[in-house]
C-alpha positions, 0 to 999 in steps of 0.5 A: 619608500624609505626602509631601514634594514636592521641585522645582527650580522654582516650580510655578505654575498659569499658569507661562510654562514648560509643565513648571512648570504640569504640576508644579503640577497634580501637586502639587495632586492630591497635596495632595488625597490626602495631607499634603504639604510642598514643598521648592523648591531654586531658583537664583533668588529665590522670592517668597512671594506667588508661591507659589500652592499654600501653602493646599493644603499644610502647609509650604513650604521654600525652599533656594537653590543657585548655579552655583558649587555645581557646583564641589565636586560636580565636584571630588569626582568628575569622572569621574562628574560631570554638570552637568545632574544636579547643577545643583540639588545641594548637600551642605548641602541633601542634609543639610537634606532628610534632617533634614526626612524624619527630623523629619516622618516622610514616607512618600514623597519625590517628586523632581520633574524630573531636577535633583533626582534626585541627592538620592536618594543622600542619602536611600538612604544615610541611610534605606536602604529606610525611605522611598519615593522617587518620581522624575518624569522630565519629560525623559531627560537623556541624550537631551537631552545627545546632541542638544545641539551644545555642549561639554557633549555632548563632555565629559559624555555618558558621565557623564550616561548612567552617573549617570542610570542609577544614580539612576533605579535608586535610585527605588521608582517612576519616573514618565514622561510618555509610553510612549515615554519608558518604552520608552527607559528600559527599553531604555537602563537595564535594571533600573530598578524600577516605571515608570508613565506619568502623564497630562498635564493641559492648560492651562485656557485651551484649554477656552475656545478656539473655532476656526472659519472666522470666527476663523482668519486665513489665513496666520497661523502660531503658534510657541508656547513658553517662549522662554528655552529655548535649543532654542525660540529656535534652532528659531525663528531657523532656521524664520524664516531657512530656511522662513518668509522664503523662503515670504514671498518666494515670495508666500505671505501669511504672518504669524508669531506668536511667543507665549511668555515671555522672548524675548531681545533678538535675538528681540524685534528680529524684531517687525514687520509680518510677525512679531509677538513677544508675550512672556508672554501671560496668556491666549493663547487668541486666538492659538490661535483665529486661527492657521491653522497651528502649527509645532514645528520643534525640532531639539534637546530631549527628552521630550513636547513639551507645546506640540504636545499643546496646539496639537493639543487646540485643533484646530490643524493642526501641522507638526512635526519628528519630535523635536517629535512625540516621545511624541505620539499622533495620528491623522494628521489634524492632526499633520503630522510631517516633516523640517525641509527638508520644512516649506516644502512642507507649510506651502504645501500647507496654506496652498493647501488641497492634500492633505498626504501626510505619513507619521505614525509614531504616532497621536493621540487627539483 
């Protein structure tokens, strides 16, 4: 069987972004099952030396888009335009994709991440049912846009809803990362075809994490995530101002470790005695081993939060907002789900060794 894997990001084994690491794992598994080609539709230059999977696939094609490529799509039909779902779309690449399919006779085209879903329309227009389309939805974009407090939410909510529904219905199969996302699609977009929940593989470094009373430093708090993502930076800054610093002023000997790639200058300036900003770390295992508490204070975003799964897999007690725990199954012993205004109380209880009474809505299997 021949497959084409289309992705808007470069999948890498140790990518700073969890979703890119997950895409790498899916790509490698597919390459063992079929003859696989990869098409990367990127906004940034792709270094050939960074394509780690080249030996696992037949061909790697790279096409580029820019933010200016959004303009023709908007002008063509502003009433159905969604910037998120057109962020990697370019008519010339749609033509290139169809030519690839025609020339190489792929049985399946897999569109990884929502940013690539718009190309499904090109495929259906050209081949009708002659090629199988699989979409892997890491996030539901309507959920993302509803939670973003920006002009995008005011202008493009309806368009995003209508377009995401139409595109998902073009797929022969839609892959999601949690049963919760499957339920959301069934509820929001009736008529979408086959839905399948796919397993989430965790980073290899977690297998080496050994937490014990000798490694854990009382009061160490871990904030783990790719810092170039706006929702992570917003969550961090709010956590520091409304939770971390007030707890410090109340006498709790806490130290916050911000571990993740590409922190902004604003975040870097927080680095000091009580806050450690590491930037990208090749092997973050030591921070997982020394942390006393993990926090996921997210207030926006969508989809399963891999950071939450990863900290739980390391047996780290986690305090999370309901949004940060979406789609995460837990048994209530490690994951404490509460609203952001309850974080201070829950963290202080864990710090002092008191019982934590937090109502959990789902169950995690460790």
